[in-house]
C-alpha positions as CSV (number, residue, x, y, z in Angstrom):
1,M,-30.4,-33.1,-44.7
2,I,-33.4,-35.4,-45.2
3,V,-35.3,-34.4,-48.4
4,I,-39.0,-34.9,-48.4
5,G,-40.4,-34.4,-51.9
6,E,-43.3,-31.9,-52.0
7,L,-44.6,-32.3,-55.5
8,I,-47.6,-34.6,-54.8
9,N,-49.8,-32.2,-53.2
10,A,-53.4,-31.5,-54.2
11,T,-53.0,-27.8,-53.6
12,R,-51.2,-27.9,-56.9
13,K,-53.7,-27.6,-59.8
14,K,-52.3,-30.5,-61.9
15,V,-52.1,-32.8,-58.9
16,R,-55.6,-31.8,-57.7
17,E,-57.0,-32.7,-61.2
18,A,-55.1,-36.0,-61.1
19,V,-56.5,-37.0,-57.8
20,I,-60.1,-36.1,-58.7
21,N,-59.8,-38.0,-62.0
22,H,-57.5,-40.8,-60.6
23,D,-55.0,-40.0,-63.3
24,K,-52.2,-42.3,-62.1
25,D,-49.7,-41.2,-64.7
26,V,-49.4,-37.8,-63.1
27,I,-48.8,-39.3,-59.7
28,E,-46.4,-41.9,-60.9
29,S,-44.3,-39.5,-63.0
30,R,-44.0,-37.1,-60.1
31,A,-43.1,-39.8,-57.7
32,S,-40.4,-41.3,-59.9
33,A,-39.0,-37.9,-60.8
34,Q,-38.5,-36.9,-57.2
35,A,-37.0,-40.3,-56.3
36,E,-34.5,-40.1,-59.1
37,A,-33.7,-36.5,-58.2
38,G,-32.7,-37.6,-54.6
39,A,-35.7,-37.4,-52.4
40,D,-35.5,-39.6,-49.3
41,Y,-39.3,-39.5,-48.8
42,I,-42.2,-38.9,-51.1
43,D,-44.9,-36.6,-49.5
44,V,-48.5,-37.5,-50.4
45,N,-51.3,-34.9,-49.8
46,V,-54.6,-35.6,-51.5
47,G,-56.8,-32.9,-49.9
48,T,-58.6,-31.4,-52.9
49,G,-61.2,-29.4,-51.0
50,Q,-63.9,-31.4,-52.9
51,G,-65.8,-34.5,-51.9
52,D,-66.4,-35.9,-48.5
53,A,-64.1,-37.5,-45.9
54,A,-64.7,-41.0,-47.2
55,E,-63.6,-40.0,-50.7
56,E,-60.3,-38.5,-49.3
57,V,-59.6,-41.7,-47.5
58,E,-59.9,-43.7,-50.7
59,N,-57.9,-41.0,-52.6
60,M,-55.1,-41.4,-50.2
61,K,-54.9,-45.1,-50.6
62,W,-55.1,-44.8,-54.4
63,A,-52.3,-42.2,-54.5
64,I,-49.9,-44.1,-52.2
65,N,-50.4,-47.3,-54.1
66,A,-49.6,-45.4,-57.3
67,V,-46.4,-43.9,-55.8
68,Q,-45.3,-47.4,-54.5
69,K,-45.6,-48.9,-58.0
70,V,-42.8,-46.7,-59.2
71,T,-40.5,-46.2,-56.2
72,D,-39.6,-47.9,-53.0
73,K,-39.0,-44.6,-51.2
74,P,-40.8,-44.4,-47.8
75,I,-44.0,-42.2,-47.7
76,S,-44.8,-39.0,-45.9
77,V,-48.6,-39.4,-45.3
78,D,-49.7,-35.8,-45.3
79,S,-53.2,-34.8,-43.9
80,P,-54.8,-33.0,-41.0
81,D,-57.4,-35.8,-40.8
82,T,-56.5,-38.7,-38.6
83,E,-58.7,-41.1,-40.6
84,V,-57.0,-40.2,-43.8
85,I,-53.6,-40.7,-42.2
86,R,-54.8,-44.1,-40.9
87,A,-55.9,-45.1,-44.4
88,G,-52.6,-44.1,-45.9
89,L,-50.5,-46.0,-43.3
90,E,-52.6,-49.1,-43.9
91,V,-51.3,-49.4,-47.4
92,C,-47.7,-48.1,-46.9
93,A,-45.1,-50.8,-47.6
94,E,-44.0,-52.7,-44.4
95,G,-40.4,-52.6,-43.3
96,K,-39.9,-48.9,-43.9
97,K,-39.9,-45.9,-41.5
98,H,-42.6,-43.7,-42.9
99,F,-43.7,-40.2,-41.9
100,V,-46.9,-39.0,-40.4
101,N,-47.3,-35.3,-41.5
102,S,-48.5,-33.9,-39.3
103,V,-49.6,-33.5,-35.6
104,T,-50.2,-30.4,-33.6
105,A,-50.9,-29.6,-30.0
106,E,-54.6,-29.2,-30.8
107,S,-56.6,-31.2,-28.2
108,E,-58.7,-33.1,-30.8
109,R,-55.8,-34.1,-32.9
110,L,-52.8,-34.8,-30.6
111,I,-53.6,-38.2,-29.0
112,P,-55.4,-39.9,-32.0
113,T,-52.5,-38.9,-34.3
114,L,-49.8,-40.0,-31.9
115,E,-51.6,-43.3,-31.4
116,L,-51.1,-44.0,-35.2
117,V,-47.5,-42.9,-34.9
118,K,-46.9,-45.5,-32.1
119,K,-49.0,-48.2,-33.8
120,Y,-47.2,-48.0,-37.1
121,D,-43.8,-47.0,-35.7
122,T,-43.4,-43.9,-37.9
123,N,-41.6,-40.7,-37.7
124,V,-43.9,-37.7,-37.2
125,V,-43.8,-34.0,-38.3
126,A,-44.9,-32.0,-35.2
127,L,-46.2,-28.5,-35.9
128,A,-45.4,-25.9,-33.1
129,M,-49.0,-24.8,-32.8
130,G,-52.0,-25.5,-30.6
131,D,-55.7,-24.7,-30.3
132,E,-55.1,-21.0,-30.6
133,G,-53.3,-21.3,-33.9
134,I,-49.8,-20.2,-34.8
135,K,-48.3,-17.8,-32.3
136,V,-45.8,-15.1,-33.3
137,E,-43.1,-15.3,-30.7
138,P,-40.7,-18.4,-30.5
139,E,-41.3,-18.8,-26.8
140,E,-45.0,-19.2,-27.5
141,R,-44.4,-21.8,-30.2
142,L,-42.1,-23.6,-27.8
143,E,-45.0,-23.9,-25.4
144,A,-47.0,-25.8,-28.0
145,A,-44.0,-28.0,-28.8
146,S,-43.6,-28.8,-25.1
147,K,-47.3,-29.9,-24.9
148,I,-46.7,-32.3,-27.8
149,M,-43.5,-33.6,-26.2
150,E,-45.3,-34.2,-22.9
151,Q,-47.8,-36.4,-24.7
152,V,-45.1,-38.1,-26.8
153,R,-43.2,-39.2,-23.7
154,S,-46.3,-40.3,-21.9
155,M,-46.9,-42.7,-24.8
156,D,-43.3,-43.9,-24.9
157,I,-42.7,-42.6,-28.4
158,P,-38.9,-42.1,-28.9
159,D,-37.9,-38.4,-29.0
160,E,-35.7,-39.1,-32.1
161,T,-38.8,-40.0,-34.2
162,V,-40.2,-36.5,-33.7
163,F,-39.4,-33.8,-36.3
164,F,-40.5,-30.4,-35.1
165,D,-41.7,-27.9,-37.7
166,P,-41.4,-24.4,-36.1
167,L,-43.8,-23.2,-38.9
168,V,-42.5,-21.1,-41.8
169,M,-44.7,-18.0,-42.4
170,P,-44.3,-15.8,-45.5
171,L,-41.5,-13.3,-45.4
172,G,-43.7,-10.8,-47.3
173,T,-46.1,-10.6,-44.4
174,D,-43.5,-9.9,-41.7
175,P,-39.7,-9.4,-42.4
176,R,-39.0,-11.3,-39.2
177,N,-40.6,-14.5,-40.2
178,A,-37.6,-16.4,-41.4
179,V,-35.6,-15.4,-38.4
180,L,-38.5,-16.3,-36.1
181,T,-38.7,-19.8,-37.6
182,L,-35.0,-20.4,-37.1
183,R,-35.1,-19.1,-33.6
184,T,-38.0,-21.3,-32.7
185,G,-36.2,-24.3,-34.0
186,C,-33.2,-23.5,-31.9
187,L,-35.3,-23.1,-28.8
188,I,-36.9,-26.5,-29.3
189,F,-33.7,-28.2,-30.0
190,E,-32.1,-26.7,-26.9
191,K,-34.9,-28.1,-24.7
192,Y,-35.3,-31.4,-26.5
193,P,-31.8,-32.3,-27.9
194,D,-32.9,-35.7,-29.2
195,V,-35.7,-34.5,-31.4
196,K,-35.1,-33.4,-35.0
197,L,-36.1,-30.2,-36.9
198,A,-38.0,-30.0,-40.2
199,M,-39.7,-27.3,-42.2
200,G,-42.0,-26.7,-45.2
201,L,-39.4,-24.4,-46.6
202,S,-41.1,-22.9,-49.7
203,N,-43.8,-21.0,-47.7
204,V,-41.1,-18.5,-46.8
205,S,-41.1,-17.0,-50.3
206,H,-44.9,-17.0,-51.0
207,G,-46.0,-13.9,-52.9
208,L,-42.4,-12.7,-53.6
209,P,-40.4,-12.6,-56.7
210,Q,-37.3,-14.8,-57.2
211,R,-38.9,-17.5,-55.0
212,K,-36.4,-20.2,-55.9
213,L,-33.5,-17.9,-54.9
214,L,-35.1,-17.1,-51.5
215,N,-35.8,-20.8,-50.9
216,R,-32.2,-21.8,-51.6
217,V,-30.8,-19.2,-49.3
218,F,-33.2,-20.0,-46.6
219,L,-32.3,-23.7,-46.9
220,T,-28.7,-22.9,-46.2
221,L,-29.6,-20.8,-43.2
222,A,-31.8,-23.6,-41.8
223,M,-29.0,-26.2,-42.3
224,H,-26.6,-24.0,-40.5
225,S,-29.2,-23.6,-37.7
226,G,-29.3,-27.4,-37.3
227,F,-32.4,-28.4,-39.2
228,H,-32.5,-32.0,-40.2
229,A,-35.2,-32.3,-42.9
230,A,-37.1,-30.1,-45.3
231,L,-40.1,-30.4,-47.6
232,I,-38.7,-29.2,-50.9
233,D,-38.8,-29.8,-54.6
234,P,-35.9,-32.2,-55.3
235,T,-36.3,-31.8,-59.1
236,D,-35.0,-28.2,-58.7
237,G,-31.4,-28.8,-59.6
238,E,-30.2,-25.6,-58.1
239,M,-31.8,-26.4,-54.8
240,M,-30.2,-29.8,-54.7
241,R,-26.8,-28.4,-55.7
242,T,-27.1,-25.9,-52.9
243,L,-28.1,-28.6,-50.4
244,H,-25.0,-30.7,-51.2
245,A,-22.7,-27.8,-51.2
246,A,-24.0,-26.6,-47.8
247,E,-23.6,-30.2,-46.4
248,A,-20.0,-30.1,-47.4
249,L,-19.3,-26.6,-46.1
250,L,-20.9,-27.4,-42.8
251,G,-18.7,-30.3,-42.2
252,N,-21.5,-32.9,-42.6
253,D,-19.9,-34.6,-45.6
254,E,-16.7,-36.5,-44.9
255,F,-14.0,-35.6,-47.4
256,C,-16.8,-34.0,-49.5
257,M,-17.5,-37.4,-50.9
258,N,-21.3,-37.0,-51.2
259,F,-20.7,-33.6,-52.9
260,I,-18.2,-35.1,-55.3
261,T,-20.4,-38.0,-56.1
262,Y,-23.4,-35.7,-56.7
263,C,-21.4,-33.5,-59.1
264,R,-20.2,-36.4,-61.0
265,S,-23.7,-37.7,-61.4
266,Q,-24.8,-34.4,-62.9
267,E,-22.0,-34.5,-65.4
268,S,-22.9,-38.0,-66.7
């Protein structure tokens, strides 16, 4: 399971304040903590809801430069704005397979974002939604995924660089939401077996008690359903222990060596 560290996101109050004030200590400490905890990628989202587009472009460059001062982990450039993504990719270190997070089937975003994916040779998180927003039924989300894949293939972007996010909706708004997400992922993977599956996992528990418990259990269900990556908090020790244990139990960890190594690292 690929771990994308979620803690540098301006929807979080402390990060939003750090982005607005250019407090690099907050960004650097979160980046290094996630890298040390086992993140494979560091997600960077600087959308504060304040300022103009030009300011967000500069904020993305500033934040990525701050992250890269303390870790060599590749970056997940996270924004719905193509120009912000472009700015982030321009300062991402060369020689690494970074992420664009994200693209949708929306007409105005699809081609411009995929052009950046192709130009910078990145992975991409593709959200299974289009111009009409997030559909309820898995088959309807598959239609949006198919529109994205049609464009991906027309641009000769390799299927294996596409990580589909079936979209996790809060369980508290519909008790079917977790199952719908997993079912959508399975349908996408059945039709496009060379793509990968990813999710912004923690949204499933929004508004509910014991969020970390729900998130951990949902992670194991997603891994059993064939998901390859998740946007999570790698500094949550219980989450990471659950991840390593699930990898071992699912037969993805030969002789349980990764699990043993992880456990020993926690004892030292």
